[in-house]
C-alpha positions in Angstrom: 3.8 33.3 10.8 4.4 32.3 7.5 2.1 30.6 6.1 4.3 28.1 4.2 5.3 26.4 7.7 2.3 25.9 8.5 1.7 22.9 5.9 4.7 20.4 7.4 3.8 21.8 11.2 0.1 19.9 10.4 1.0 17.5 8.6 3.5 16.2 11.3 0.4 17.1 14.0 -2.3 14.8 11.8 0.5 12.0 11.6 1.3 12.1 15.5 -3.1 12.4 15.9 -3.8 9.4 13.6 -0.8 7.1 15.6 -1.7 8.6 18.9 -5.3 7.0 18.1 -4.4 3.8 17.2 -2.3 3.3 20.1 -4.7 4.7 22.9 -7.8 2.8 21.1 -5.8 -0.6 20.9 -4.7 -0.3 24.6 -8.4 0.4 26.0 -9.5 -2.7 23.9 -6.9 -4.5 25.5 -7.6 -3.1 29.0 -11.2 -3.8 28.7 -10.5 -7.4 27.3 -8.1 -8.0 30.5 -10.9 -6.6 32.9 -13.3 -9.2 31.1 -10.9 -12.0 31.8 -10.3 -12.7 28.2 -7.1 -14.8 27.9 -3.9 -12.4 26.9 -2.9 -14.9 24.3 -5.4 -13.6 21.8 -3.2 -10.3 21.5 -0.6 -12.5 19.7 -2.9 -15.4 18.4 -2.1 -14.8 14.1 1.3 -13.9 14.4 4.0 -16.2 12.8 1.2 -18.0 10.6 1.7 -17.3 6.6 4.2 -15.3 4.4 6.2 -12.3 6.2 4.8 -9.1 5.3 8.1 -8.0 3.7 7.7 -10.9 1.0 4.1 -9.4 0.1 5.5 -5.6 -0.2 8.3 -7.1 -2.4 6.2 -9.1 -4.6 3.5 -6.3 -4.9 6.4 -3.7 -5.3 7.9 -6.1 -8.3 4.9 -5.9 -10.2 4.0 -2.7 -10.1 7.6 -1.6 -11.4 7.3 -4.3 -13.8 3.6 -2.8 -15.0 5.4 0.7 -15.3 7.9 -0.2 -17.2 5.9 -2.2 -19.6 3.2 0.6 -19.7 6.4 3.1 -20.4 6.9 0.4 -23.7 3.2 0.0 -24.7 2.8 4.0 -24.8 6.0 4.9 -26.8 4.9 1.8 -29.2 1.4 3.5 -29.3 2.4 7.0 -29.9 5.2 5.7 -32.6 2.9 4.4 -34.7 -0.5 6.2 -34.2 -1.1 9.7 -34.4 -2.2 10.0 -30.4 -1.4 12.6 -28.3 1.2 12.1 -26.2 0.2 13.9 -23.4 -2.8 11.7 -22.8 -1.1 8.5 -23.8 1.6 8.1 -21.7 0.0 8.8 -18.4 -3.1 6.6 -19.1 -1.4 3.6 -20.5 1.3 3.9 -17.9 -1.5 3.9 -14.9 -3.3 1.1 -16.7 0.0 -1.3 -16.4 0.7 -0.4 -13.1 -2.6 -1.1 -11.9 -2.7 -4.5 -13.4 1.0 -5.1 -11.9 -0.7 -4.3 -8.8 -3.7 -7.1 -9.4 -1.1 -9.4 -10.5 0.6 -8.7 -7.3 -2.3 -9.4 -5.4 -3.2 -12.4 -6.5 0.7 -14.0 -6.5 1.0 -12.9 -2.7 -2.6 -14.8 -2.3 -1.4 -17.8 -3.7 2.2 -17.5 -1.6 -0.6 -17.0 1.9 -2.0 -20.4 0.4 1.3 -22.4 0.1 
């Protein structure tokens, strides 16, 4: 068997194993709670409250992309007016600004959840 085919197969087997473990563990926990006589309404408790997940993902993705764009702009300005190495400035500034964007998105999503 070719070595290159083992990587995708093992990747998909790993994903399948993780998903299987999550669902089988959740099922066992629920069966144990039902055997103890706990009301089944605890499984749906908390759903429907707060901001939908897609809105939080959109806010975080928007701030991430804004941070990357600002990072590219700042890196261009830095490399234009200084003698710093382009290979070091671009990735570092892009990652820093992307991190700031994600942090801002997190704080904004937390504020959305309070409303």
